[in-house]
C-alpha positions as CSV (number, residue, x, y, z in Angstrom):
1,M,0.0,0.0,0.0
2,Y,1.5,3.3,-1.1
3,S,0.4,6.9,-1.5
4,V,1.5,9.6,-3.9
5,G,1.0,13.2,-3.0
6,V,0.9,12.8,0.7
7,N,0.3,16.5,1.4
8,S,-3.2,16.3,0.0
9,R,-6.0,16.1,2.5
10,Q,-8.0,12.8,2.7
11,Y,-11.8,12.8,2.5
12,N,-14.6,10.4,3.1
13,Y,-15.9,8.9,-0.1
14,N,-19.6,8.6,0.1
15,T,-22.7,10.1,-1.5
16,T,-23.7,12.5,1.2
17,G,-21.2,15.3,1.2
18,Q,-22.4,18.8,2.0
19,V,-25.0,18.9,-0.7
20,K,-28.0,16.7,-1.4
21,A,-27.0,13.6,-3.3
22,A,-29.9,14.0,-5.7
23,A,-28.7,17.3,-6.8
24,V,-25.2,16.0,-7.2
25,K,-26.4,13.2,-9.3
26,K,-28.3,15.5,-11.6
27,T,-25.3,17.7,-12.1
28,A,-23.1,14.7,-12.8
29,A,-25.7,13.2,-15.2
30,A,-25.8,16.4,-17.2
31,E,-22.1,16.2,-17.8
32,V,-21.8,12.5,-18.5
33,S,-21.3,11.8,-22.2
34,N,-24.5,9.8,-22.9
35,P,-24.4,6.8,-20.6
36,V,-24.9,3.6,-22.6
37,S,-25.4,0.0,-21.9
38,Y,-22.2,-2.1,-22.0
39,A,-23.9,-4.5,-24.3
40,S,-25.5,-2.0,-26.7
41,N,-22.2,-0.8,-28.3
42,P,-20.2,-3.3,-30.4
43,I,-17.0,-1.2,-29.8
44,I,-17.4,-1.5,-26.0
45,N,-18.8,-5.1,-26.0
46,T,-15.4,-6.8,-26.1
47,I,-14.0,-9.1,-23.5
48,P,-10.9,-7.6,-21.8
49,F,-8.0,-9.7,-20.6
50,N,-8.9,-11.0,-17.2
51,P,-6.0,-12.4,-15.1
52,S,-8.4,-14.4,-12.9
53,F,-9.0,-16.7,-15.8
54,T,-5.3,-17.4,-16.3
55,A,-4.6,-18.0,-12.6
56,S,-6.8,-21.1,-12.9
57,A,-7.3,-23.0,-16.2
58,L,-10.4,-21.9,-18.1
59,R,-12.8,-24.7,-17.9
60,T,-16.3,-24.9,-19.5
61,R,-17.0,-28.6,-19.0
62,L,-18.0,-30.5,-15.9
63,N,-15.2,-33.2,-15.7
64,S,-16.3,-35.3,-12.7
65,Q,-19.4,-36.9,-11.5
66,E,-19.1,-34.9,-8.3
67,E,-19.1,-31.7,-10.3
68,K,-22.1,-32.9,-12.3
69,N,-24.0,-33.7,-9.1
70,K,-23.3,-30.3,-7.6
71,Y,-24.3,-28.6,-10.8
72,N,-27.6,-30.5,-11.0
73,T,-28.3,-29.9,-7.3
74,I,-27.8,-26.1,-7.8
75,L,-30.1,-26.1,-10.8
76,S,-32.8,-27.9,-8.9
77,N,-33.0,-25.0,-6.5
78,L,-33.4,-22.3,-9.1
79,D,-36.0,-20.5,-11.1
80,K,-35.9,-20.3,-14.9
81,T,-33.9,-17.0,-15.0
82,S,-31.2,-18.2,-12.5
83,K,-30.9,-21.5,-14.3
84,K,-30.1,-19.7,-17.5
85,Q,-27.5,-17.6,-15.7
86,V,-25.8,-20.6,-14.2
87,K,-25.6,-22.2,-17.7
88,E,-24.0,-19.0,-19.0
89,L,-21.6,-19.0,-16.1
90,L,-20.5,-22.5,-17.1
91,K,-20.1,-21.6,-20.8
92,S,-18.0,-18.5,-19.9
93,G,-15.7,-20.4,-17.6
94,I,-16.8,-18.5,-14.5
95,L,-18.6,-21.4,-12.8
96,L,-15.5,-23.5,-12.7
97,N,-13.1,-20.7,-12.0
98,S,-11.0,-21.4,-8.9
99,N,-9.2,-18.1,-8.3
100,S,-10.1,-18.1,-4.6
101,N,-8.1,-18.1,-1.4
102,D,-8.7,-21.9,-0.8
103,K,-8.8,-22.8,-4.5
104,S,-12.5,-23.7,-4.3
105,T,-14.6,-23.0,-7.4
106,V,-17.6,-20.9,-7.9
107,L,-19.5,-24.2,-8.3
108,D,-18.2,-25.4,-4.9
109,N,-19.4,-22.3,-3.1
110,L,-22.8,-22.1,-4.8
111,Y,-23.3,-25.8,-3.8
112,K,-22.5,-24.9,-0.2
113,I,-25.0,-22.1,-0.3
114,A,-27.7,-24.3,-1.7
115,T,-27.1,-27.3,0.6
116,N,-25.7,-25.9,3.9
117,E,-27.6,-24.0,6.6
118,R,-27.7,-20.2,6.4
119,A,-27.6,-17.7,9.2
120,Q,-30.8,-17.5,11.2
121,G,-33.4,-15.5,9.2
122,L,-31.7,-15.9,5.9
123,R,-32.9,-18.1,3.1
124,A,-30.5,-20.3,1.0
125,D,-32.6,-19.8,-2.1
126,V,-32.4,-16.0,-1.9
127,I,-28.6,-16.0,-1.2
128,L,-28.1,-18.4,-4.0
129,K,-30.1,-16.4,-6.5
130,D,-28.5,-13.1,-5.5
131,T,-25.0,-14.5,-5.8
132,I,-25.6,-16.0,-9.2
133,A,-27.2,-12.7,-10.4
134,I,-24.2,-10.7,-9.3
135,L,-21.7,-13.1,-10.9
136,A,-23.7,-13.1,-14.1
137,D,-23.5,-9.3,-14.2
138,P,-21.7,-7.4,-11.4
139,H,-23.2,-4.2,-12.6
140,V,-26.4,-5.1,-10.7
141,I,-24.5,-4.4,-7.4
142,T,-25.9,-1.3,-5.8
143,Q,-25.4,0.7,-2.6
144,Q,-29.1,1.8,-2.3
145,F,-30.3,0.9,1.2
146,G,-33.8,-0.6,1.5
147,D,-36.5,1.1,3.5
148,I,-37.5,-0.3,6.9
149,P,-41.1,-1.7,6.9
150,K,-43.6,0.2,9.0
151,D,-44.4,-2.7,11.2
152,M,-40.8,-3.0,12.2
153,K,-39.9,0.7,12.5
154,N,-40.8,1.3,16.2
155,H,-39.2,-2.0,17.3
156,L,-35.9,-1.1,15.5
157,I,-36.0,2.5,16.9
158,D,-36.2,1.0,20.4
159,Y,-33.4,-1.5,19.7
160,Y,-31.2,1.2,18.2
161,M,-31.8,3.6,21.1
162,D,-31.0,0.8,23.6
163,D,-27.8,0.0,21.7
164,K,-26.7,3.6,21.8
165,N,-27.8,4.3,25.4
166,M,-30.3,6.9,24.2
167,D,-33.3,8.0,26.4
168,K,-36.3,6.3,24.8
169,D,-38.8,8.4,26.8
170,K,-37.7,11.7,25.2
171,L,-39.1,12.9,21.8
172,I,-36.1,14.5,20.3
173,P,-33.7,11.6,20.9
174,R,-36.3,9.3,19.4
175,K,-36.7,11.4,16.3
176,L,-32.9,11.5,15.9
177,A,-32.8,7.7,16.2
178,Q,-35.4,7.4,13.5
179,L,-33.5,9.8,11.2
180,D,-30.3,7.7,11.8
181,I,-31.9,4.4,10.7
182,D,-33.9,5.9,7.8
183,V,-30.9,5.8,5.5
184,E,-31.6,7.7,2.4
185,H,-28.1,8.1,0.9
186,S,-25.6,5.5,1.9
187,G,-21.9,6.0,2.5
188,T,-20.9,2.5,1.1
189,C,-19.6,3.6,-2.3
190,V,-16.1,2.4,-1.5
191,A,-17.3,-0.9,-0.2
192,S,-19.7,-1.5,-3.1
193,S,-16.9,-0.6,-5.6
194,I,-14.6,-3.2,-3.9
195,E,-17.5,-5.7,-4.0
196,F,-18.0,-5.0,-7.7
197,N,-14.3,-5.5,-8.4
198,L,-14.2,-8.8,-6.4
199,A,-17.2,-10.2,-8.3
200,K,-15.7,-9.0,-11.7
201,K,-12.1,-10.1,-11.2
202,M,-12.3,-12.9,-8.6
203,P,-15.6,-14.7,-9.0
204,A,-14.7,-17.8,-7.0
205,E,-13.5,-15.6,-4.1
206,F,-16.6,-13.5,-4.3
207,A,-18.8,-16.7,-4.1
208,R,-16.6,-17.9,-1.2
209,F,-17.2,-14.6,0.7
210,A,-20.9,-14.8,0.0
211,E,-21.1,-18.3,1.3
212,G,-19.1,-17.5,4.5
213,I,-20.8,-14.3,5.6
214,S,-24.3,-15.8,5.0
215,S,-23.5,-19.0,6.9
216,P,-24.4,-19.5,10.6
217,R,-20.8,-18.3,11.5
218,M,-21.3,-15.1,9.4
219,A,-17.6,-14.9,8.7
220,V,-15.0,-15.8,6.2
221,D,-11.3,-16.5,6.7
222,K,-8.6,-15.3,4.3
223,T,-4.8,-16.0,4.3
224,I,-2.8,-13.0,3.0
225,Q,0.8,-12.4,2.3
226,L,2.1,-9.7,4.7
227,K,4.3,-8.2,1.9
228,N,1.1,-7.1,0.2
229,L,0.5,-4.7,3.0
230,T,3.9,-3.2,3.6
231,D,7.6,-4.0,2.8
232,N,8.2,-4.8,6.5
233,T,6.5,-7.6,8.4
234,L,6.3,-5.6,11.7
235,D,4.7,-2.7,9.8
236,S,2.1,-5.1,8.4
237,I,1.4,-6.4,11.8
238,W,1.0,-2.8,13.1
239,L,-1.6,-2.2,10.3
240,L,-3.6,-5.3,11.2
241,N,-3.6,-4.3,14.8
242,A,-4.5,-0.7,14.0
243,F,-7.5,-1.8,11.8
244,E,-8.4,-4.3,14.5
245,V,-9.0,-7.1,12.0
246,P,-9.0,-10.5,13.9
247,Y,-6.0,-12.5,12.7
248,K,-3.6,-15.4,13.4
249,M,0.0,-15.6,12.2
250,D,0.7,-18.7,10.2
251,D,4.3,-17.8,9.9
252,F,6.4,-14.6,9.5
253,N,5.3,-14.2,5.9
254,Q,1.5,-14.6,6.1
255,A,-1.5,-14.2,8.3
256,R,-5.0,-15.7,8.4
257,L,-7.6,-12.9,8.8
258,T,-11.2,-13.2,9.7
259,F,-13.7,-10.9,8.0
260,A,-17.3,-10.5,9.2
261,P,-20.2,-8.0,8.9
262,D,-21.2,-5.9,11.9
263,K,-23.8,-7.3,14.3
264,N,-26.6,-5.3,12.8
265,A,-26.0,-6.4,9.2
266,I,-28.2,-9.4,9.8
267,I,-31.1,-7.0,10.4
268,R,-30.7,-5.3,7.1
269,A,-30.2,-8.6,5.4
270,K,-33.4,-10.0,6.9
271,I,-35.3,-6.9,5.7
272,Q,-33.9,-7.3,2.1
273,T,-34.9,-11.0,2.2
274,T,-38.6,-10.3,2.5
275,H,-39.0,-6.6,1.6
276,R,-36.6,-5.8,-1.3
277,D,-38.0,-3.3,-3.7
278,G,-36.8,-2.0,-7.1
279,N,-33.2,-0.9,-7.2
280,E,-32.5,-1.6,-3.6
281,R,-29.5,-3.7,-2.4
282,S,-29.7,-7.5,-2.5
283,V,-29.2,-9.5,0.6
284,V,-25.7,-10.3,-0.6
285,D,-25.0,-6.6,-1.2
286,A,-26.1,-5.8,2.3
287,L,-23.8,-8.4,3.9
288,M,-20.8,-7.8,1.6
289,Q,-20.8,-4.1,2.0
290,A,-21.2,-4.4,5.8
291,T,-18.2,-6.7,5.9
292,L,-16.0,-4.4,3.8
293,M,-17.1,-1.3,5.8
294,Q,-16.1,-3.2,9.0
295,I,-12.7,-3.9,7.6
296,G,-12.1,-0.3,6.6
297,S,-13.6,1.4,9.7
298,Q,-11.6,-0.6,12.3
299,Q,-14.6,-2.7,13.2
300,T,-16.9,0.2,14.1
301,Y,-19.5,0.1,11.3
302,D,-23.2,0.0,12.1
303,S,-25.5,-1.2,9.3
304,L,-28.6,0.2,10.9
305,S,-27.4,3.8,10.7
306,D,-24.8,3.4,8.0
307,K,-22.4,5.2,10.4
308,R,-19.0,4.4,11.6
309,K,-16.4,5.5,14.2
310,G,-12.7,4.6,14.1
311,K,-9.4,6.1,14.9
312,F,-8.4,7.3,11.4
313,N,-11.5,9.3,10.6
314,Q,-13.5,12.1,12.3
315,N,-16.4,11.8,9.8
316,D,-19.1,9.2,10.6
317,K,-19.9,8.3,7.0
318,G,-17.9,6.5,4.3
319,L,-14.2,5.6,4.2
320,I,-11.2,7.7,3.6
321,E,-8.5,6.9,1.0
322,F,-6.2,5.2,3.5
323,E,-9.0,3.0,4.8
324,K,-10.1,2.1,1.3
325,T,-6.5,1.1,0.3
326,F,-6.1,-1.2,3.3
327,T,-9.5,-2.8,2.6
328,E,-8.7,-3.4,-1.1
329,S,-5.3,-4.8,-0.2
330,V,-6.5,-7.4,2.3
331,V,-9.6,-8.4,0.4
332,E,-7.7,-9.0,-2.9
333,D,-4.4,-9.9,-1.2
334,K,-2.6,-7.6,-3.6
335,N,-0.2,-4.7,-3.1
336,K,-2.4,-1.8,-3.9
337,I,-1.0,1.7,-4.5
338,S,-3.2,4.7,-3.8
339,V,-2.1,7.4,-6.1
340,T,-3.3,10.9,-5.0
341,Y,-3.8,13.2,-8.0
342,Q,-5.4,16.3,-6.5
343,T,-3.8,18.9,-4.2
344,V,-6.2,20.1,-1.6
345,D,-5.5,22.8,1.1
346,D,-6.6,22.8,4.7
347,N,-9.8,24.6,3.8
348,A,-11.0,21.7,1.5
349,R,-10.2,23.8,-1.6
350,L,-8.8,22.1,-4.7
351,V,-5.7,24.1,-5.5
352,G,-3.9,22.0,-8.1
353,Y,-2.7,18.6,-9.2
354,E,0.2,16.3,-8.3
355,T,0.8,15.4,-12.0
356,D,-0.4,16.3,-15.5
357,F,-3.5,14.8,-17.1
358,D,-1.5,13.0,-19.8
359,T,0.3,11.1,-17.1
360,M,-2.9,10.3,-15.3
361,K,-4.4,8.9,-18.6
362,R,-1.3,6.8,-19.2
363,Q,-1.3,5.3,-15.8
364,I,-5.0,4.4,-15.9
365,S,-4.6,3.0,-19.4
366,D,-1.6,0.9,-18.4
367,A,-3.5,-0.6,-15.5
368,L,-6.4,-1.5,-17.8
369,K,-4.0,-3.2,-20.2
370,L,-2.8,-5.3,-17.3
371,G,-6.4,-6.5,-16.8
372,E,-7.0,-4.4,-13.7
373,N,-10.1,-2.4,-13.0
374,V,-9.2,1.0,-11.5
375,I,-11.3,2.2,-8.5
376,I,-11.2,6.0,-8.4
377,G,-12.4,8.5,-5.9
378,Y,-13.6,11.7,-7.5
379,T,-14.6,15.0,-6.1
380,Q,-17.2,17.7,-6.9
381,T,-16.5,21.4,-6.1
382,N,-18.5,24.6,-5.8
383,S,-17.9,27.9,-7.5
384,Q,-15.0,28.6,-5.0
385,N,-13.4,25.3,-5.9
386,E,-14.2,23.9,-2.4
387,I,-14.9,20.2,-2.3
388,I,-18.5,19.6,-1.5
389,N,-18.8,15.9,-2.3
390,G,-16.8,12.8,-2.9
391,H,-17.7,9.5,-4.6
392,E,-16.1,6.2,-5.6
393,I,-16.6,4.5,-9.0
394,T,-14.7,1.9,-11.0
395,I,-13.1,2.4,-14.5
396,T,-13.4,-1.0,-16.3
397,G,-12.3,0.0,-19.8
398,E,-11.7,2.7,-22.3
399,R,-12.3,3.5,-26.0
400,T,-11.9,6.3,-28.4
401,D,-15.1,7.7,-30.1
402,K,-15.4,8.8,-33.7
403,N,-14.2,12.3,-32.9
404,G,-11.0,11.0,-31.2
405,N,-12.2,11.6,-27.6
406,L,-11.0,9.2,-25.0
407,I,-14.0,7.6,-23.2
408,Y,-13.9,5.8,-19.9
409,I,-16.2,2.8,-19.4
410,C,-17.3,2.9,-15.7
411,N,-19.4,1.3,-13.1
412,D,-21.2,3.4,-10.6
413,T,-23.0,1.7,-7.8
414,D,-25.1,4.8,-7.0
415,D,-26.5,5.8,-10.3
416,D,-29.5,3.5,-10.4
417,I,-28.2,2.2,-13.8
418,P,-27.5,-1.6,-13.6
419,R,-25.0,-1.5,-16.4
420,A,-21.8,0.2,-17.4
421,V,-21.8,4.0,-18.2
422,E,-19.4,6.2,-20.1
423,Y,-17.6,9.4,-19.1
424,R,-15.4,11.5,-21.4
425,A,-11.9,11.6,-20.1
426,D,-11.7,15.4,-20.3
427,Y,-14.7,15.5,-17.9
428,L,-13.6,12.9,-15.4
429,L,-9.8,13.4,-15.1
430,P,-9.9,16.8,-13.4
431,K,-12.3,15.3,-10.8
432,I,-10.1,12.3,-9.8
433,H,-8.7,12.7,-6.4
434,H,-7.1,9.3,-6.2
435,A,-6.9,6.0,-8.0
436,G,-6.0,2.5,-6.9
437,L,-3.2,1.2,-9.3
438,P,-0.8,-1.6,-9.6
439,Q,2.7,-0.7,-8.4
440,E,4.4,-1.5,-11.7
441,V,2.2,1.2,-13.4
442,V,3.6,4.1,-11.3
443,K,6.9,3.0,-9.8
444,D,8.9,4.9,-12.5
445,D,6.9,8.1,-12.4
446,V,7.0,9.1,-8.7
447,K,8.7,8.5,-5.4
448,L,6.4,6.1,-3.6
449,V,5.6,6.7,0.1
450,E,4.0,3.8,1.9
451,N,0.4,4.5,2.5
452,W,0.5,3.2,6.1
453,V,3.0,5.9,6.9
454,E,0.6,8.6,5.8
455,G,-2.2,6.9,7.7
456,F,-0.1,6.7,10.8
457,N,0.9,10.4,10.5
458,N,-2.7,11.5,10.0
459,F,-3.7,9.5,13.1
460,N,-1.0,11.2,15.2
461,Q,-2.1,14.6,13.9
462,L,-5.7,13.9,14.8
463,R,-4.7,12.6,18.3
464,K,-2.6,15.8,18.9
465,K,-5.5,18.0,17.9
466,S,-7.7,16.1,20.2
467,D,-5.2,16.3,23.1
468,N,-4.8,20.1,22.6
469,A,-8.6,20.6,22.4
470,E,-9.3,18.9,25.8
471,P,-7.6,21.5,28.0
472,A,-9.3,24.3,26.0
473,Q,-12.6,22.7,26.6
474,Q,-11.9,22.3,30.3
475,N,-10.9,26.0,30.5
476,A,-14.1,27.1,28.7
477,A,-16.2,25.1,31.2
């Protein structure tokens, strides 16, 4: 994990910001260069190189009787649409892909979902259908929270107030509790972008995660290489301890981590099991995003309110760049580099860029050529160039239109469009605050500073500010 441009301020990436998300969406939509379906354009509809299908041999045939039995068992639990999707997964090589942490295939994990017990209140048929739908087309992943049914509202308000030690007998605290759990605009764009990337690039690992976090244990273990966090083992251990991820050391080179959603994720998952509407999150979305938010927020996320705490962040929504990079690194077990492009002053004003746009374009293009999606955090500013909003999306490809304009093919989990959309590069590049890139793409361009160093320094700065503020508060009292 590295960071470039370490003097730039870090921001939460979510959809709330300081302006209404609906207004932000309208502004962005007006500037997008005609969003189109990924399948509707023959220029776009090409299959990019995907390293996940070289890590394990591409197989499209069931070779053993065991595989055939698992396949038929899965089909027997599905409706017509899901059966068709599974057959397409087999034809494309996704169903038998084994690029997972324990080398299990998508088929293996779908079979476990179909035949093993799920967590109390969850249904195997719903988890199975959701997982298949996402693997068939990861663009259906969304961060849109579902509404809480009226007959459950008062009970959940009471539960939430008890959990937060709020006075249930007073009107104002009760109203505040209701506002907290009535999530209109979620802060899970980072988590949903990582979820999308996992489903797109590592389908077997995605299915393994879905099986584990929906099981009675509601957790999944993953063995990672410590070198994919930092160059020094002790620094990697510091990071794991700082993010409070449960882990065990297998040896001095690797560790076995345990990922799990927060305790209230099951409530959201149960609601989505029986009351999912329209473009709302699936049960798998709810569980997966809660798990990823827990990782990034130092185990402080609350699915009921979509709020978090944590030592690295003073904002209660979303994840900052440092937290996002750590989450990506441990989930994918890859050495992720967070490249910061924008220079932002202490007043949240965009004042310049760390590099030129041509370099940015080349780095993104080189990453795409390596078969990597590029998760970016972009900002929106007001007339004074002050940052008013931040959001995370994924660049999955690029093309050149008939006029010679570079076009980025993107996935946005908050646009209510369950397919890829396009942005002109000259619109998007000036808005990119940071991008997650492979180390080989940027190692010759800039001096790399390990991301954990920046995170640690930011943590110390926040702690000093807090320590200095306490005496002032006491004097004022």
